[in-house]
Structure formats: structure tokens, C-alpha cells
N, CA, C and O atoms as a Maestro MAE file, in Angstrom:
{
 s_m_m2io_version
 :::
 2.0.0
}

f_m_ct {
 s_m_title
 :::
 protein
 m_atom[336] {
  # First column is atom index #
  i_m_mmod_type
  r_m_x_coord
  r_m_y_coord
  r_m_z_coord
  i_m_residue_number
  s_m_chain_name
  s_m_pdb_residue_name
  s_m_pdb_atom_name
  i_m_atomic_number
  :::
  1 25 -57.053 98.259 -49.187 1 A "UNK " " N  " 7
  2 3 -55.813 98.751 -49.773 1 A "UNK " " CA " 6
  3 2 -54.720 97.735 -49.464 1 A "UNK " " C  " 6
  4 15 -54.539 97.328 -48.316 1 A "UNK " " O  " 8
  5 25 -54.001 97.335 -50.498 2 A "UNK " " N  " 7
  6 3 -52.937 96.353 -50.280 2 A "UNK " " CA " 6
  7 2 -51.670 97.027 -49.755 2 A "UNK " " C  " 6
  8 15 -51.565 98.253 -49.746 2 A "UNK " " O  " 8
  9 25 -50.727 96.222 -49.326 3 A "UNK " " N  " 7
  10 3 -49.495 96.716 -48.703 3 A "UNK " " CA " 6
  11 2 -48.704 97.604 -49.665 3 A "UNK " " C  " 6
  12 15 -48.168 98.633 -49.256 3 A "UNK " " O  " 8
  13 25 -48.627 97.215 -50.935 4 A "UNK " " N  " 7
  14 3 -47.861 98.000 -51.907 4 A "UNK " " CA " 6
  15 2 -48.441 99.407 -52.048 4 A "UNK " " C  " 6
  16 15 -47.691 100.383 -52.051 4 A "UNK " " O  " 8
  17 25 -49.765 99.524 -52.165 5 A "UNK " " N  " 7
  18 3 -50.402 100.840 -52.284 5 A "UNK " " CA " 6
  19 2 -50.248 101.644 -50.998 5 A "UNK " " C  " 6
  20 15 -50.042 102.857 -51.041 5 A "UNK " " O  " 8
  21 25 -50.347 100.976 -49.865 6 A "UNK " " N  " 7
  22 3 -50.196 101.651 -48.583 6 A "UNK " " CA " 6
  23 2 -48.774 102.180 -48.412 6 A "UNK " " C  " 6
  24 15 -48.575 103.286 -47.910 6 A "UNK " " O  " 8
  25 25 -47.789 101.387 -48.829 7 A "UNK " " N  " 7
  26 3 -46.390 101.820 -48.772 7 A "UNK " " CA " 6
  27 2 -46.182 103.043 -49.654 7 A "UNK " " C  " 6
  28 15 -45.509 103.990 -49.248 7 A "UNK " " O  " 8
  29 25 -46.744 103.034 -50.840 8 A "UNK " " N  " 7
  30 3 -46.642 104.165 -51.758 8 A "UNK " " CA " 6
  31 2 -47.266 105.413 -51.146 8 A "UNK " " C  " 6
  32 15 -46.713 106.507 -51.263 8 A "UNK " " O  " 8
  33 25 -48.401 105.258 -50.503 9 A "UNK " " N  " 7
  34 3 -49.065 106.394 -49.880 9 A "UNK " " CA " 6
  35 2 -48.213 106.983 -48.766 9 A "UNK " " C  " 6
  36 15 -48.048 108.201 -48.697 9 A "UNK " " O  " 8
  37 25 -47.671 106.143 -47.894 10 A "UNK " " N  " 7
  38 3 -46.857 106.650 -46.798 10 A "UNK " " CA " 6
  39 2 -45.557 107.295 -47.289 10 A "UNK " " C  " 6
  40 15 -45.098 108.279 -46.708 10 A "UNK " " O  " 8
  41 25 -44.970 106.752 -48.342 11 A "UNK " " N  " 7
  42 3 -43.785 107.388 -48.926 11 A "UNK " " CA " 6
  43 2 -44.141 108.772 -49.468 11 A "UNK " " C  " 6
  44 15 -43.381 109.726 -49.303 11 A "UNK " " O  " 8
  45 25 -45.297 108.869 -50.114 12 A "UNK " " N  " 7
  46 3 -45.730 110.154 -50.660 12 A "UNK " " CA " 6
  47 2 -45.963 111.174 -49.551 12 A "UNK " " C  " 6
  48 15 -45.671 112.357 -49.727 12 A "UNK " " O  " 8
  49 25 -46.475 110.737 -48.431 13 A "UNK " " N  " 7
  50 3 -46.778 111.640 -47.327 13 A "UNK " " CA " 6
  51 2 -45.565 111.941 -46.463 13 A "UNK " " C  " 6
  52 15 -45.630 112.795 -45.579 13 A "UNK " " O  " 8
  53 25 -44.462 111.252 -46.707 14 A "UNK " " N  " 7
  54 3 -43.276 111.394 -45.874 14 A "UNK " " CA " 6
  55 2 -42.325 112.496 -46.300 14 A "UNK " " C  " 6
  56 15 -41.141 112.450 -45.964 14 A "UNK " " O  " 8
  57 25 -42.812 113.475 -47.026 15 A "UNK " " N  " 7
  58 3 -41.956 114.562 -47.496 15 A "UNK " " CA " 6
  59 2 -42.597 115.895 -47.123 15 A "UNK " " C  " 6
  60 15 -43.790 116.098 -47.352 15 A "UNK " " O  " 8
  61 25 -41.814 116.796 -46.553 16 A "UNK " " N  " 7
  62 3 -42.342 118.083 -46.099 16 A "UNK " " CA " 6
  63 2 -42.971 118.890 -47.229 16 A "UNK " " C  " 6
  64 15 -44.039 119.474 -47.046 16 A "UNK " " O  " 8
  65 25 -42.329 118.930 -48.389 17 A "UNK " " N  " 7
  66 3 -42.890 119.700 -49.510 17 A "UNK " " CA " 6
  67 2 -44.203 119.110 -50.001 17 A "UNK " " C  " 6
  68 15 -45.096 119.854 -50.405 17 A "UNK " " O  " 8
  69 25 -44.334 117.813 -49.974 18 A "UNK " " N  " 7
  70 3 -45.600 117.190 -50.396 18 A "UNK " " CA " 6
  71 2 -46.702 117.497 -49.396 18 A "UNK " " C  " 6
  72 15 -47.851 117.711 -49.782 18 A "UNK " " O  " 8
  73 25 -46.359 117.520 -48.117 19 A "UNK " " N  " 7
  74 3 -47.354 117.896 -47.115 19 A "UNK " " CA " 6
  75 2 -47.752 119.364 -47.263 19 A "UNK " " C  " 6
  76 15 -48.907 119.723 -47.034 19 A "UNK " " O  " 8
  77 25 -46.800 120.207 -47.644 20 A "UNK " " N  " 7
  78 3 -47.125 121.612 -47.922 20 A "UNK " " CA " 6
  79 2 -48.082 121.721 -49.111 20 A "UNK " " C  " 6
  80 15 -49.007 122.533 -49.096 20 A "UNK " " O  " 8
  81 25 -47.858 120.905 -50.134 21 A "UNK " " N  " 7
  82 3 -48.753 120.891 -51.298 21 A "UNK " " CA " 6
  83 2 -50.161 120.464 -50.897 21 A "UNK " " C  " 6
  84 15 -51.142 121.079 -51.314 21 A "UNK " " O  " 8
  85 25 -50.260 119.422 -50.097 22 A "UNK " " N  " 7
  86 3 -51.569 118.946 -49.636 22 A "UNK " " CA " 6
  87 2 -52.266 120.046 -48.856 22 A "UNK " " C  " 6
  88 15 -53.453 120.300 -49.062 22 A "UNK " " O  " 8
  89 25 -51.536 120.699 -47.961 23 A "UNK " " N  " 7
  90 3 -52.105 121.784 -47.165 23 A "UNK " " CA " 6
  91 2 -52.587 122.923 -48.061 23 A "UNK " " C  " 6
  92 15 -53.641 123.508 -47.813 23 A "UNK " " O  " 8
  93 25 -51.828 123.232 -49.084 24 A "UNK " " N  " 7
  94 3 -52.195 124.278 -50.029 24 A "UNK " " CA " 6
  95 2 -53.484 123.916 -50.777 24 A "UNK " " C  " 6
  96 15 -54.339 124.772 -50.999 24 A "UNK " " O  " 8
  97 25 -53.615 122.657 -51.159 25 A "UNK " " N  " 7
  98 3 -54.766 122.221 -51.947 25 A "UNK " " CA " 6
  99 2 -56.009 121.964 -51.097 25 A "UNK " " C  " 6
  100 15 -57.075 121.673 -51.640 25 A "UNK " " O  " 8
  101 25 -55.887 122.067 -49.780 26 A "UNK " " N  " 7
  102 3 -57.077 121.960 -48.928 26 A "UNK " " CA " 6
  103 2 -58.057 123.087 -49.237 26 A "UNK " " C  " 6
  104 15 -59.264 122.936 -49.046 26 A "UNK " " O  " 8
  105 25 -57.537 124.219 -49.716 27 A "UNK " " N  " 7
  106 3 -58.382 125.375 -50.036 27 A "UNK " " CA " 6
  107 2 -59.221 125.138 -51.287 27 A "UNK " " C  " 6
  108 15 -60.236 125.803 -51.493 27 A "UNK " " O  " 8
  109 25 -58.797 124.192 -52.118 28 A "UNK " " N  " 7
  110 3 -59.522 123.908 -53.349 28 A "UNK " " CA " 6
  111 2 -58.568 123.719 -54.507 28 A "UNK " " C  " 6
  112 15 -57.349 123.743 -54.340 28 A "UNK " " O  " 8
  113 25 -59.135 123.532 -55.673 29 A "UNK " " N  " 7
  114 3 -58.368 123.265 -56.882 29 A "UNK " " CA " 6
  115 2 -57.495 124.470 -57.250 29 A "UNK " " C  " 6
  116 15 -57.921 125.621 -57.159 29 A "UNK " " O  " 8
  117 25 -56.263 124.167 -57.670 30 A "UNK " " N  " 7
  118 3 -55.330 125.202 -58.122 30 A "UNK " " CA " 6
  119 2 -54.666 124.742 -59.407 30 A "UNK " " C  " 6
  120 15 -54.443 123.549 -59.612 30 A "UNK " " O  " 8
  121 25 -54.352 125.699 -60.271 31 A "UNK " " N  " 7
  122 3 -53.597 125.351 -61.478 31 A "UNK " " CA " 6
  123 2 -52.113 125.329 -61.119 31 A "UNK " " C  " 6
  124 15 -51.703 125.856 -60.085 31 A "UNK " " O  " 8
  125 25 -51.331 124.720 -61.978 32 A "UNK " " N  " 7
  126 3 -49.901 124.569 -61.710 32 A "UNK " " CA " 6
  127 2 -49.212 125.914 -61.528 32 A "UNK " " C  " 6
  128 15 -48.282 126.018 -60.728 32 A "UNK " " O  " 8
  129 25 -49.643 126.946 -62.246 33 A "UNK " " N  " 7
  130 3 -49.002 128.257 -62.097 33 A "UNK " " CA " 6
  131 2 -49.260 128.843 -60.714 33 A "UNK " " C  " 6
  132 15 -48.370 129.475 -60.144 33 A "UNK " " O  " 8
  133 25 -50.450 128.648 -60.164 34 A "UNK " " N  " 7
  134 3 -50.756 129.128 -58.815 34 A "UNK " " CA " 6
  135 2 -49.933 128.374 -57.767 34 A "UNK " " C  " 6
  136 15 -49.458 128.964 -56.796 34 A "UNK " " O  " 8
  137 25 -49.774 127.085 -57.972 35 A "UNK " " N  " 7
  138 3 -48.976 126.273 -57.046 35 A "UNK " " CA " 6
  139 2 -47.529 126.746 -57.069 35 A "UNK " " C  " 6
  140 15 -46.901 126.882 -56.019 35 A "UNK " " O  " 8
  141 25 -46.999 126.995 -58.262 36 A "UNK " " N  " 7
  142 3 -45.616 127.479 -58.387 36 A "UNK " " CA " 6
  143 2 -45.420 128.793 -57.637 36 A "UNK " " C  " 6
  144 15 -44.402 128.970 -56.968 36 A "UNK " " O  " 8
  145 25 -46.365 129.705 -57.735 37 A "UNK " " N  " 7
  146 3 -46.262 130.995 -57.042 37 A "UNK " " CA " 6
  147 2 -46.262 130.811 -55.526 37 A "UNK " " C  " 6
  148 15 -45.494 131.462 -54.817 37 A "UNK " " O  " 8
  149 25 -47.111 129.937 -55.040 38 A "UNK " " N  " 7
  150 3 -47.246 129.727 -53.593 38 A "UNK " " CA " 6
  151 2 -46.063 128.981 -52.990 38 A "UNK " " C  " 6
  152 15 -45.617 129.305 -51.889 38 A "UNK " " O  " 8
  153 25 -45.563 127.995 -53.698 39 A "UNK " " N  " 7
  154 3 -44.554 127.100 -53.124 39 A "UNK " " CA " 6
  155 2 -43.144 127.698 -53.126 39 A "UNK " " C  " 6
  156 15 -42.325 127.341 -52.279 39 A "UNK " " O  " 8
  157 25 -42.855 128.589 -54.051 40 A "UNK " " N  " 7
  158 3 -41.521 129.202 -54.111 40 A "UNK " " CA " 6
  159 2 -40.408 128.146 -54.225 40 A "UNK " " C  " 6
  160 15 -39.375 128.243 -53.563 40 A "UNK " " O  " 8
  161 25 -40.636 127.157 -55.059 41 A "UNK " " N  " 7
  162 3 -39.660 126.102 -55.338 41 A "UNK " " CA " 6
  163 2 -39.474 126.025 -56.846 41 A "UNK " " C  " 6
  164 15 -40.324 126.502 -57.599 41 A "UNK " " O  " 8
  165 25 -38.370 125.428 -57.298 42 A "UNK " " N  " 7
  166 3 -38.190 125.250 -58.745 42 A "UNK " " CA " 6
  167 2 -39.354 124.440 -59.343 42 A "UNK " " C  " 6
  168 15 -39.857 123.500 -58.727 42 A "UNK " " O  " 8
  169 25 -39.761 124.824 -60.543 43 A "UNK " " N  " 7
  170 3 -40.912 124.202 -61.197 43 A "UNK " " CA " 6
  171 2 -40.735 122.703 -61.366 43 A "UNK " " C  " 6
  172 15 -41.690 121.948 -61.181 43 A "UNK " " O  " 8
  173 25 -39.526 122.250 -61.717 44 A "UNK " " N  " 7
  174 3 -39.315 120.815 -61.924 44 A "UNK " " CA " 6
  175 2 -39.467 120.035 -60.617 44 A "UNK " " C  " 6
  176 15 -39.921 118.891 -60.640 44 A "UNK " " O  " 8
  177 25 -39.098 120.624 -59.482 45 A "UNK " " N  " 7
  178 3 -39.256 119.964 -58.189 45 A "UNK " " CA " 6
  179 2 -40.735 119.856 -57.817 45 A "UNK " " C  " 6
  180 15 -41.184 118.821 -57.324 45 A "UNK " " O  " 8
  181 25 -41.483 120.925 -58.055 46 A "UNK " " N  " 7
  182 3 -42.925 120.897 -57.782 46 A "UNK " " CA " 6
  183 2 -43.597 119.845 -58.663 46 A "UNK " " C  " 6
  184 15 -44.443 119.089 -58.188 46 A "UNK " " O  " 8
  185 25 -43.228 119.793 -59.934 47 A "UNK " " N  " 7
  186 3 -43.795 118.800 -60.853 47 A "UNK " " CA " 6
  187 2 -43.536 117.385 -60.356 47 A "UNK " " C  " 6
  188 15 -44.419 116.530 -60.418 47 A "UNK " " O  " 8
  189 25 -42.339 117.140 -59.869 48 A "UNK " " N  " 7
  190 3 -42.007 115.817 -59.334 48 A "UNK " " CA " 6
  191 2 -42.906 115.478 -58.142 48 A "UNK " " C  " 6
  192 15 -43.462 114.381 -58.076 48 A "UNK " " O  " 8
  193 25 -43.047 116.407 -57.209 49 A "UNK " " N  " 7
  194 3 -43.879 116.153 -56.025 49 A "UNK " " CA " 6
  195 2 -45.342 115.947 -56.412 49 A "UNK " " C  " 6
  196 15 -46.013 115.081 -55.851 49 A "UNK " " O  " 8
  197 25 -45.840 116.732 -57.362 50 A "UNK " " N  " 7
  198 3 -47.214 116.567 -57.824 50 A "UNK " " CA " 6
  199 2 -47.411 115.192 -58.457 50 A "UNK " " C  " 6
  200 15 -48.445 114.555 -58.254 50 A "UNK " " O  " 8
  201 25 -46.427 114.741 -59.216 51 A "UNK " " N  " 7
  202 3 -46.512 113.419 -59.851 51 A "UNK " " CA " 6
  203 2 -46.568 112.315 -58.806 51 A "UNK " " C  " 6
  204 15 -47.375 111.393 -58.920 51 A "UNK " " O  " 8
  205 25 -45.724 112.401 -57.796 52 A "UNK " " N  " 7
  206 3 -45.713 111.382 -56.732 52 A "UNK " " CA " 6
  207 2 -47.064 111.351 -56.025 52 A "UNK " " C  " 6
  208 15 -47.614 110.276 -55.786 52 A "UNK " " O  " 8
  209 25 -47.600 112.519 -55.691 53 A "UNK " " N  " 7
  210 3 -48.890 112.573 -55.001 53 A "UNK " " CA " 6
  211 2 -50.032 112.080 -55.883 53 A "UNK " " C  " 6
  212 15 -50.953 111.420 -55.400 53 A "UNK " " O  " 8
  213 25 -49.973 112.396 -57.162 54 A "UNK " " N  " 7
  214 3 -51.004 111.938 -58.096 54 A "UNK " " CA " 6
  215 2 -50.954 110.417 -58.246 54 A "UNK " " C  " 6
  216 15 -51.993 109.756 -58.223 54 A "UNK " " O  " 8
  217 25 -49.759 109.866 -58.399 55 A "UNK " " N  " 7
  218 3 -49.615 108.422 -58.588 55 A "UNK " " CA " 6
  219 2 -49.987 107.628 -57.334 55 A "UNK " " C  " 6
  220 15 -50.382 106.467 -57.431 55 A "UNK " " O  " 8
  221 25 -49.864 108.247 -56.165 56 A "UNK " " N  " 7
  222 3 -50.225 107.546 -54.933 56 A "UNK " " CA " 6
  223 2 -51.711 107.697 -54.603 56 A "UNK " " C  " 6
  224 15 -52.182 107.143 -53.609 56 A "UNK " " O  " 8
  225 25 -52.450 108.438 -55.423 57 A "UNK " " N  " 7
  226 3 -53.890 108.573 -55.236 57 A "UNK " " CA " 6
  227 2 -54.310 109.718 -54.340 57 A "UNK " " C  " 6
  228 15 -55.489 109.830 -54.003 57 A "UNK " " O  " 8
  229 25 -53.379 110.573 -53.944 58 A "UNK " " N  " 7
  230 3 -53.698 111.693 -53.062 58 A "UNK " " CA " 6
  231 2 -54.322 112.838 -53.842 58 A "UNK " " C  " 6
  232 15 -55.222 113.511 -53.341 58 A "UNK " " O  " 8
  233 25 -53.850 113.066 -55.074 59 A "UNK " " N  " 7
  234 3 -54.323 114.188 -55.883 59 A "UNK " " CA " 6
  235 2 -55.031 113.725 -57.142 59 A "UNK " " C  " 6
  236 15 -54.765 112.649 -57.678 59 A "UNK " " O  " 8
  237 25 -55.935 114.569 -57.591 60 A "UNK " " N  " 7
  238 3 -56.542 114.452 -58.915 60 A "UNK " " CA " 6
  239 2 -55.948 115.553 -59.778 60 A "UNK " " C  " 6
  240 15 -55.533 116.596 -59.272 60 A "UNK " " O  " 8
  241 25 -55.909 115.317 -61.072 61 A "UNK " " N  " 7
  242 3 -55.470 116.370 -61.992 61 A "UNK " " CA " 6
  243 2 -56.391 116.375 -63.200 61 A "UNK " " C  " 6
  244 15 -56.939 115.348 -63.599 61 A "UNK " " O  " 8
  245 25 -56.542 117.558 -63.767 62 A "UNK " " N  " 7
  246 3 -57.311 117.683 -65.008 62 A "UNK " " CA " 6
  247 2 -56.645 118.745 -65.869 62 A "UNK " " C  " 6
  248 15 -56.162 119.765 -65.376 62 A "UNK " " O  " 8
  249 25 -56.634 118.482 -67.146 63 A "UNK " " N  " 7
  250 3 -55.992 119.392 -68.092 63 A "UNK " " CA " 6
  251 2 -57.049 120.322 -68.673 63 A "UNK " " C  " 6
  252 15 -58.134 119.891 -69.062 63 A "UNK " " O  " 8
  253 25 -56.710 121.604 -68.724 64 A "UNK " " N  " 7
  254 3 -57.595 122.619 -69.291 64 A "UNK " " CA " 6
  255 2 -56.742 123.486 -70.208 64 A "UNK " " C  " 6
  256 15 -56.099 124.433 -69.755 64 A "UNK " " O  " 8
  257 25 -56.738 123.160 -71.490 65 A "UNK " " N  " 7
  258 3 -55.846 123.849 -72.423 65 A "UNK " " CA " 6
  259 2 -54.404 123.477 -72.105 65 A "UNK " " C  " 6
  260 15 -54.050 122.299 -72.068 65 A "UNK " " O  " 8
  261 25 -53.573 124.498 -71.875 66 A "UNK " " N  " 7
  262 3 -52.183 124.197 -71.541 66 A "UNK " " CA " 6
  263 2 -51.946 124.073 -70.043 66 A "UNK " " C  " 6
  264 15 -50.842 123.736 -69.616 66 A "UNK " " O  " 8
  265 25 -52.961 124.340 -69.251 67 A "UNK " " N  " 7
  266 3 -52.811 124.311 -67.798 67 A "UNK " " CA " 6
  267 2 -53.314 122.994 -67.215 67 A "UNK " " C  " 6
  268 15 -54.260 122.390 -67.720 67 A "UNK " " O  " 8
  269 25 -52.663 122.573 -66.153 68 A "UNK " " N  " 7
  270 3 -53.114 121.401 -65.403 68 A "UNK " " CA " 6
  271 2 -53.580 121.901 -64.040 68 A "UNK " " C  " 6
  272 15 -52.877 122.653 -63.364 68 A "UNK " " O  " 8
  273 25 -54.771 121.471 -63.652 69 A "UNK " " N  " 7
  274 3 -55.355 121.852 -62.369 69 A "UNK " " CA " 6
  275 2 -55.299 120.652 -61.432 69 A "UNK " " C  " 6
  276 15 -55.569 119.522 -61.838 69 A "UNK " " O  " 8
  277 25 -54.949 120.907 -60.180 70 A "UNK " " N  " 7
  278 3 -54.807 119.840 -59.187 70 A "UNK " " CA " 6
  279 2 -55.776 120.067 -58.045 70 A "UNK " " C  " 6
  280 15 -56.073 121.203 -57.673 70 A "UNK " " O  " 8
  281 25 -56.265 118.962 -57.493 71 A "UNK " " N  " 7
  282 3 -57.138 119.018 -56.324 71 A "UNK " " CA " 6
  283 2 -56.910 117.755 -55.504 71 A "UNK " " C  " 6
  284 15 -56.388 116.756 -55.998 71 A "UNK " " O  " 8
  285 25 -57.317 117.827 -54.238 72 A "UNK " " N  " 7
  286 3 -57.214 116.642 -53.390 72 A "UNK " " CA " 6
  287 2 -58.241 115.617 -53.841 72 A "UNK " " C  " 6
  288 15 -59.372 115.966 -54.176 72 A "UNK " " O  " 8
  289 25 -57.848 114.375 -53.847 73 A "UNK " " N  " 7
  290 3 -58.762 113.279 -54.117 73 A "UNK " " CA " 6
  291 2 -59.748 113.227 -52.952 73 A "UNK " " C  " 6
  292 15 -59.327 113.179 -51.797 73 A "UNK " " O  " 8
  293 25 -61.053 113.237 -53.234 74 A "UNK " " N  " 7
  294 3 -62.076 113.245 -52.185 74 A "UNK " " CA " 6
  295 2 -61.941 112.067 -51.240 74 A "UNK " " C  " 6
  296 15 -62.136 112.214 -50.033 74 A "UNK " " O  " 8
  297 25 -61.613 110.914 -51.769 75 A "UNK " " N  " 7
  298 3 -61.461 109.707 -50.945 75 A "UNK " " CA " 6
  299 2 -60.327 109.898 -49.933 75 A "UNK " " C  " 6
  300 15 -60.476 109.554 -48.760 75 A "UNK " " O  " 8
  301 25 -59.209 110.441 -50.382 76 A "UNK " " N  " 7
  302 3 -58.085 110.717 -49.490 76 A "UNK " " CA " 6
  303 2 -58.476 111.767 -48.457 76 A "UNK " " C  " 6
  304 15 -58.225 111.590 -47.265 76 A "UNK " " O  " 8
  305 25 -59.081 112.846 -48.903 77 A "UNK " " N  " 7
  306 3 -59.440 113.938 -48.009 77 A "UNK " " CA " 6
  307 2 -60.400 113.478 -46.920 77 A "UNK " " C  " 6
  308 15 -60.272 113.891 -45.767 77 A "UNK " " O  " 8
  309 25 -61.360 112.627 -47.275 78 A "UNK " " N  " 7
  310 3 -62.313 112.111 -46.273 78 A "UNK " " CA " 6
  311 2 -61.614 111.265 -45.225 78 A "UNK " " C  " 6
  312 15 -61.911 111.375 -44.035 78 A "UNK " " O  " 8
  313 25 -60.683 110.415 -45.662 79 A "UNK " " N  " 7
  314 3 -60.000 109.526 -44.733 79 A "UNK " " CA " 6
  315 2 -59.046 110.261 -43.794 79 A "UNK " " C  " 6
  316 15 -58.909 109.885 -42.630 79 A "UNK " " O  " 8
  317 25 -58.390 111.302 -44.291 80 A "UNK " " N  " 7
  318 3 -57.343 111.963 -43.533 80 A "UNK " " CA " 6
  319 2 -57.727 113.385 -43.102 80 A "UNK " " C  " 6
  320 15 -56.859 114.187 -42.756 80 A "UNK " " O  " 8
  321 25 -59.021 113.690 -43.125 81 A "UNK " " N  " 7
  322 3 -59.512 115.019 -42.810 81 A "UNK " " CA " 6
  323 2 -58.992 115.551 -41.476 81 A "UNK " " C  " 6
  324 15 -58.681 116.736 -41.360 81 A "UNK " " O  " 8
  325 25 -58.900 114.703 -40.497 82 A "UNK " " N  " 7
  326 3 -58.514 115.153 -39.160 82 A "UNK " " CA " 6
  327 2 -57.036 115.502 -39.042 82 A "UNK " " C  " 6
  328 15 -56.655 116.222 -38.119 82 A "UNK " " O  " 8
  329 25 -56.185 115.009 -39.954 83 A "UNK " " N  " 7
  330 3 -54.764 115.272 -39.811 83 A "UNK " " CA " 6
  331 2 -54.208 116.220 -40.847 83 A "UNK " " C  " 6
  332 15 -53.091 116.712 -40.688 83 A "UNK " " O  " 8
  333 25 -54.968 116.499 -41.926 84 A "UNK " " N  " 7
  334 3 -54.421 117.395 -42.954 84 A "UNK " " CA " 6
  335 2 -54.938 118.801 -42.795 84 A "UNK " " C  " 6
  336 15 -54.580 119.682 -43.576 84 A "UNK " " O  " 8
  :::
 }
 m_bond[335] {
  # First column is bond index #
  i_m_from
  i_m_to
  i_m_order
  :::
  1 1 2 1
  2 2 3 1
  3 3 4 2
  4 3 5 1
  5 5 6 1
  6 6 7 1
  7 7 8 2
  8 7 9 1
  9 9 10 1
  10 10 11 1
  11 11 12 2
  12 11 13 1
  13 13 14 1
  14 14 15 1
  15 15 16 2
  16 15 17 1
  17 17 18 1
  18 18 19 1
  19 19 20 2
  20 19 21 1
  21 21 22 1
  22 22 23 1
  23 23 24 2
  24 23 25 1
  25 25 26 1
  26 26 27 1
  27 27 28 2
  28 27 29 1
  29 29 30 1
  30 30 31 1
  31 31 32 2
  32 31 33 1
  33 33 34 1
  34 34 35 1
  35 35 36 2
  36 35 37 1
  37 37 38 1
  38 38 39 1
  39 39 40 2
  40 39 41 1
  41 41 42 1
  42 42 43 1
  43 43 44 2
  44 43 45 1
  45 45 46 1
  46 46 47 1
  47 47 48 2
  48 47 49 1
  49 49 50 1
  50 50 51 1
  51 51 52 2
  52 51 53 1
  53 53 54 1
  54 54 55 1
  55 55 56 2
  56 55 57 1
  57 57 58 1
  58 58 59 1
  59 59 60 2
  60 59 61 1
  61 61 62 1
  62 62 63 1
  63 63 64 2
  64 63 65 1
  65 65 66 1
  66 66 67 1
  67 67 68 2
  68 67 69 1
  69 69 70 1
  70 70 71 1
  71 71 72 2
  72 71 73 1
  73 73 74 1
  74 74 75 1
  75 75 76 2
  76 75 77 1
  77 77 78 1
  78 78 79 1
  79 79 80 2
  80 79 81 1
  81 81 82 1
  82 82 83 1
  83 83 84 2
  84 83 85 1
  85 85 86 1
  86 86 87 1
  87 87 88 2
  88 87 89 1
  89 89 90 1
  90 90 91 1
  91 91 92 2
  92 91 93 1
  93 93 94 1
  94 94 95 1
  95 95 96 2
  96 95 97 1
  97 97 98 1
  98 98 99 1
  99 99 100 2
  100 99 101 1
  101 101 102 1
  102 102 103 1
  103 103 104 2
  104 103 105 1
  105 105 106 1
  106 106 107 1
  107 107 108 2
  108 107 109 1
  109 109 110 1
  110 110 111 1
  111 111 112 2
  112 111 113 1
  113 113 114 1
  114 114 115 1
  115 115 116 2
  116 115 117 1
  117 117 118 1
  118 118 119 1
  119 119 120 2
  120 119 121 1
  121 121 122 1
  122 122 123 1
  123 123 124 2
  124 123 125 1
  125 125 126 1
  126 126 127 1
  127 127 128 2
  128 127 129 1
  129 129 130 1
  130 130 131 1
  131 131 132 2
  132 131 133 1
  133 133 134 1
  134 134 135 1
  135 135 136 2
  136 135 137 1
  137 137 138 1
  138 138 139 1
  139 139 140 2
  140 139 141 1
  141 141 142 1
  142 142 143 1
  143 143 144 2
  144 143 145 1
  145 145 146 1
  146 146 147 1
  147 147 148 2
  148 147 149 1
  149 149 150 1
  150 150 151 1
  151 151 152 2
  152 151 153 1
  153 153 154 1
  154 154 155 1
  155 155 156 2
  156 155 157 1
  157 157 158 1
  158 158 159 1
  159 159 160 2
  160 159 161 1
  161 161 162 1
  162 162 163 1
  163 163 164 2
  164 163 165 1
  165 165 166 1
  166 166 167 1
  167 167 168 2
  168 167 169 1
  169 169 170 1
  170 170 171 1
  171 171 172 2
  172 171 173 1
  173 173 174 1
  174 174 175 1
  175 175 176 2
  176 175 177 1
  177 177 178 1
  178 178 179 1
  179 179 180 2
  180 179 181 1
  181 181 182 1
  182 182 183 1
  183 183 184 2
  184 183 185 1
  185 185 186 1
  186 186 187 1
  187 187 188 2
  188 187 189 1
  189 189 190 1
  190 190 191 1
  191 191 192 2
  192 191 193 1
  193 193 194 1
  194 194 195 1
  195 195 196 2
  196 195 197 1
  197 197 198 1
  198 198 199 1
  199 199 200 2
  200 199 201 1
  201 201 202 1
  202 202 203 1
  203 203 204 2
  204 203 205 1
  205 205 206 1
  206 206 207 1
  207 207 208 2
  208 207 209 1
  209 209 210 1
  210 210 211 1
  211 211 212 2
  212 211 213 1
  213 213 214 1
  214 214 215 1
  215 215 216 2
  216 215 217 1
  217 217 218 1
  218 218 219 1
  219 219 220 2
  220 219 221 1
  221 221 222 1
  222 222 223 1
  223 223 224 2
  224 223 225 1
  225 225 226 1
  226 226 227 1
  227 227 228 2
  228 227 229 1
  229 229 230 1
  230 230 231 1
  231 231 232 2
  232 231 233 1
  233 233 234 1
  234 234 235 1
  235 235 236 2
  236 235 237 1
  237 237 238 1
  238 238 239 1
  239 239 240 2
  240 239 241 1
  241 241 242 1
  242 242 243 1
  243 243 244 2
  244 243 245 1
  245 245 246 1
  246 246 247 1
  247 247 248 2
  248 247 249 1
  249 249 250 1
  250 250 251 1
  251 251 252 2
  252 251 253 1
  253 253 254 1
  254 254 255 1
  255 255 256 2
  256 255 257 1
  257 257 258 1
  258 258 259 1
  259 259 260 2
  260 259 261 1
  261 261 262 1
  262 262 263 1
  263 263 264 2
  264 263 265 1
  265 265 266 1
  266 266 267 1
  267 267 268 2
  268 267 269 1
  269 269 270 1
  270 270 271 1
  271 271 272 2
  272 271 273 1
  273 273 274 1
  274 274 275 1
  275 275 276 2
  276 275 277 1
  277 277 278 1
  278 278 279 1
  279 279 280 2
  280 279 281 1
  281 281 282 1
  282 282 283 1
  283 283 284 2
  284 283 285 1
  285 285 286 1
  286 286 287 1
  287 287 288 2
  288 287 289 1
  289 289 290 1
  290 290 291 1
  291 291 292 2
  292 291 293 1
  293 293 294 1
  294 294 295 1
  295 295 296 2
  296 295 297 1
  297 297 298 1
  298 298 299 1
  299 299 300 2
  300 299 301 1
  301 301 302 1
  302 302 303 1
  303 303 304 2
  304 303 305 1
  305 305 306 1
  306 306 307 1
  307 307 308 2
  308 307 309 1
  309 309 310 1
  310 310 311 1
  311 311 312 2
  312 311 313 1
  313 313 314 1
  314 314 315 1
  315 315 316 2
  316 315 317 1
  317 317 318 1
  318 318 319 1
  319 319 320 2
  320 319 321 1
  321 321 322 1
  322 322 323 1
  323 323 324 2
  324 323 325 1
  325 325 326 1
  326 326 327 1
  327 327 328 2
  328 327 329 1
  329 329 330 1
  330 330 331 1
  331 331 332 2
  332 331 333 1
  333 333 334 1
  334 334 335 1
  335 335 336 2
  :::
 }
}
């Protein structure tokens, strides 16, 4: 992993709400509506955090009709299993 990608990853992990999202997704894949219910934050803020985590390689996303489902990237989860 190069310095630029590593910097992006640490920036993504440096936010309390993003860490809450990661902790939530440890249970497994969730759709955006389930995440919104759990997080109790404005939808646009959650979308922003999900985008940052997805772009840094922490999350995977898949579209199913109008819903987007999110899960932890297996590579990330394996590397950081002991701390998340």
C-alpha cells in the first residue's frame, strides 16, 4: 500500500461516526435504510461517511434495485480484526 492510500485510510478511520459505521457493519451486510435507522444521523451525513469509507477501501457496496447494501471489505476486516 502506498503512502497516498495509507493516508486516505487513516483519514477515513479518524472519524467517530465512521468507526461507528464499521462497528455496525461487523454484524454483516446492511442496506442503507437499516444503517439510517441504527445511526440516528441525517441521511446526507451517513451517505458522506459511507462514500469516504467506500473510496478508502474499507467498505464494499452493491446495488439491489433502489437499495444499496454495504459490507466490510474482507481484506480490511482481516487486517484490522483485532481492533474493530
